C-alpha positions in Angstrom: 21.5 16.3 33.3 21.9 15.0 29.5 24.4 12.5 30.8 22.2 11.1 33.3 19.6 10.6 30.5 22.1 8.8 28.2 23.3 6.4 31.0 19.5 5.7 31.8 18.6 5.1 28.2 21.7 2.9 27.8 20.6 0.6 30.6 17.1 0.3 29.1 18.5 -0.5 25.5 20.9 -3.0 27.1 18.0 -4.9 28.7 15.9 -4.8 25.6 18.9 -6.2 23.6 19.5 -9.0 25.9 15.9 -10.0 26.1 15.7 -9.8 22.4 18.7 -12.0 21.7 17.7 -14.7 24.2 14.0 -15.1 22.7 15.4 -15.2 19.2 16.5 -18.6 18.0 19.0 -19.2 15.3 19.6 -22.3 13.1 23.3 -21.6 12.6 23.1 -21.3 9.0 24.1 -18.3 6.8 21.9 -17.4 3.7 24.6 -16.7 0.9 22.0 -14.5 -0.8 21.8 -12.2 2.1 25.6 -11.9 2.1 25.8 -11.3 -1.6 23.1 -8.5 -1.3 25.1 -6.9 1.6 28.4 -6.9 -0.4 26.5 -5.5 -3.3 25.0 -2.5 -1.4 28.4 -1.8 0.1 30.0 -1.7 -3.3 27.4 0.6 -4.7 27.9 3.0 -1.6 31.7 3.0 -2.2 31.1 3.6 -6.0 28.8 6.5 -5.2 31.4 8.0 -2.7 34.0 7.6 -5.5 32.1 9.3 -8.1 31.5 12.2 -5.9 35.3 12.7 -5.0 35.9 12.3 -8.6 33.5 15.0 -9.6 34.7 17.5 -6.9 38.2 16.8 -8.2 37.2 17.6 -11.9 35.2 20.5 -10.8 38.2 21.9 -8.9 40.4 21.3 -12.0 38.0 23.2 -14.2 37.8 26.2 -11.9 41.6 26.2 -11.6 42.0 26.1 -15.2 39.4 29.0 -16.0 41.3 31.1 -13.4 44.7 30.4 -14.8 43.5 31.1 -18.3 42.7 34.7 -17.4 
């Protein structure tokens, strides 16, 4: 039953996407500011992920050091 819903929704979404792309006209130009902003956001996400992993490793080392010191 859930598979049927997914298939039906997929067809509706596909039809909506096809009509929206045909209605939208593009000049073929790319705004460099949008690209730079996108790269900056990706870099920020990458930095955040790296900081999380680094903090987890540091916490793990602190826990192991305290256990070994006893």
